[in-house]
N, C-alpha and C positions, 0 to 999 in steps of 0.2 A: 152432346153438342153442349160446343160454349159461347158461354151467352157472354155478350158484349156493353161492360153497364161505363158510364161515366157519368162521374158525379162533378157534381155543379159549385162552387158555394166559394167563402174564403181564405181568411189565416186556420179555420180548421182543419180546412178541405189540403190546404197547403201541407198543413201540416210539419213545420219547420219547427214552429218550438209549440210546440198541440199533440199529443197522441196519434197517431196513427191508424182512425178505423179505416180504410180502404185497403193498410193492410192488417184487417183484425178481421175484416169480412171477409177474403181471399182464401184467408186458410180457417176459416168457420166451413171449408169447400171440398171434396177432394181436389190435388193438381189439376190444373186443366180447362175446371166446373167455368171458374171467370176468369175473362179477359179487361180490366180495372183502368179506366184510361182516367188522368185525374185535371179538373180546372176548376185550381182553388187560387189566386190573388191574396195576398196579405189585405186588411180594412176597405175590403172591395164593399161597397154597397148592392143593394140590388138594382140601382143603375147601373153600373159597371155592369154586371153581370149579363144587363139586358143588351149592353154594345158586346160584347165579346163573343155571343152566338156561333160567328158564323167559323171558330173551331172547331164547332161540337156541330155543327151541320151538314160542314162539306164531309162528314164523313159516320152517319146516323150511326148512333149506337143501338143496341134491341130495347136497352132500357135506360133511364136517364134519374137520377136523383137529385133535390136542388136543395141546401144546406144554406140558405142565406137571411142576413135581416136581424143577425147579431151589431150589426154598426150600427145601423136602419136606428135600434131599442136603444145601445148604447149613445147616440147624438141629444135621445129624448133627457137624456138623465144631466143632473148638475153637477158641475165636474168636468164633461166630456168637449175638449176643445172645440166644436163646429168649425169656426170658422179656417181652421189651422188644418182639419179633414178636406176642407170642399178645396183648399188648392191643391192640396197633398191629392186627390181623387178626382180634381177638374169634376166638381159637382155644377151642375147649371143651376142648382138653388139649395136650399135653403133646407137639407133632411125634414123630415114633416110622415106619417102615421101616415097621407092619405098621399103621398106621392110614393112611400111606398109601397105599400101596397096595388098602385097602378101599372108600378113600373114590374114589380110580377107578375100579374094578372098579362104583360106585354110579354116577356117571358114567358110564359106558358103556354099565349099564344102561338106565339112564332114558332117552340118547338110544338106545335100538335098541330100547325098546317107545315112542316116543311121537313116534321120526321116522323116516324112510326114508333116510334119507339114509346113504352109504358113510360111514365111520369110519373114521378115520385116525390110528395113536396114534403119535405121533415119540419116540426115547428119546432123552436128555436130550444137548445142547451139551454138551462139555467142560468140565468145572471148570480154568481153569490150564492149564500145554500141560507142564505138567511131568507123565507117565503114569503114572510110579512112584510121587506124592505123593499123601496122604489127601485130595485135593480134589476129582484127578482121576479115583482110584477110588471115590469116594463115587456121583460122576454114574455111573460102570461100574456100582454093585451096584444103586443105584435107576432105570436103565435095562434089566435085565434084569427087576427086578418088572412093570415097564412091556412090554417082550414075553410076559409071563404073564401080565398080566391082557389081553393082543390073543387072543393063544391060549384060552385058556378062554371069553371070550368071543365071538372066531369074527371077530375084525377087525383091519383090515392094520397092521401093523407099519412101522413108516417108520425105517431105520438108521438113524438120523442122527448117534449117538454115533459106531458105529463107524463111521461116513465120514468123521466129523473127525479120530478118532482116525488112520484112513489121510491126511488130509491133513497133519496136524503130523508124522506119520515122516516123509513125506514130506519137508516142512519142514526137519525139524533145528530146530526153535527153542532157543535158550539155555530153558537151564532155571530162568528166574527164578519162585522161591518165591513160591505159593501168596500174597496175602493176601483176609481175607473186607472186603468193601466197605462200609463206613461210610456210613450218611448225609451227612455232608461230606463225603467223598472223589464216592461221586454227586452229587451237588450240582453239586460241581467238575467231574466231568465235562460235568454238563448247560450250566454256565455257559460251559463252554471249545464248547460244540456249537451251544444254542444266542444266546447274547449274544455273544463273540467269531470268530463261524463257524469256528470251527476245523473238518476234517473229522473223525467219530469212526475214518478211516483215518489219518491224521497225529498226532492221541491216539495213535491206535495202533506207528503204527511211532516214534513217539515214544518209548515202554514197549517195544519191543521185545515186543510182544507177535504175535503170529500171525494169532490169528481174534479174538480181544477188543478190547474198550479200556478193560477194569479183574479181566480174569481171567471176567467170567461173562456184559456184556452184547456184543450182537455187535458185528463188523464188517461192512465188504461183504464182506467174504470170507466168514465167519461165516453171514452170511446169504444169499447165495448156494447155499449148501450146505443150507441149508434147503430155498428154495424148489428146486432141485435133486431133492433125495428125495421131499418133495411130489412135485415130476412124475413124478418118475420112478414111483413105488407107484399116486399114486389117480391120477393125467390123463394121459396120454404111454399107458399101455395101455390104455384106453377110449376112448381121439378113434378 
């Protein structure tokens, strides 16, 4: 029997400049076992996801995964261009932790009310790889909020952040400072990957990054952890 899965999120789910965790997840199962649908938009905040749920609800899947909040967490960091993001993503208010949590809660409430899907909320990938740095700590704070939303709405919490912390501690990577990704830097990764045909893992190695290409977007190792956590939390236990 085929399990239909809708994966909701931002650029990590769209996978233009991030390794494709949907592809990894599909390859973890025999052909035909999973039917994966992608609902990801570059730069989305939880608010944007809330406004785009009709496309998911019109054809409800069996399972829904939600990986959102990285941009909300980034907006809390010094150096993030909040005003430009608000204009680009048409945000009605300035991003904040409280607004993120309310929007995510509303996402889950609507999906629970209008679908019968099993829902899993992923905590955030680690921002950067200095675990004591402001970026990693922001992703941890927002991950705690995701856990609270999952508990309050009685849906599955998928501990991606915790799994990536474990991976980084084992790898003991060099303490490279976090740098906020500018549009030019994002375009640079895209050109290297799509035009120059450099693998995302090659870009990571050149920058001494373990799970990402640019402190945010995932390489194959980071994407594999996303697929692993989804599989363990939602699929393997129900097999």
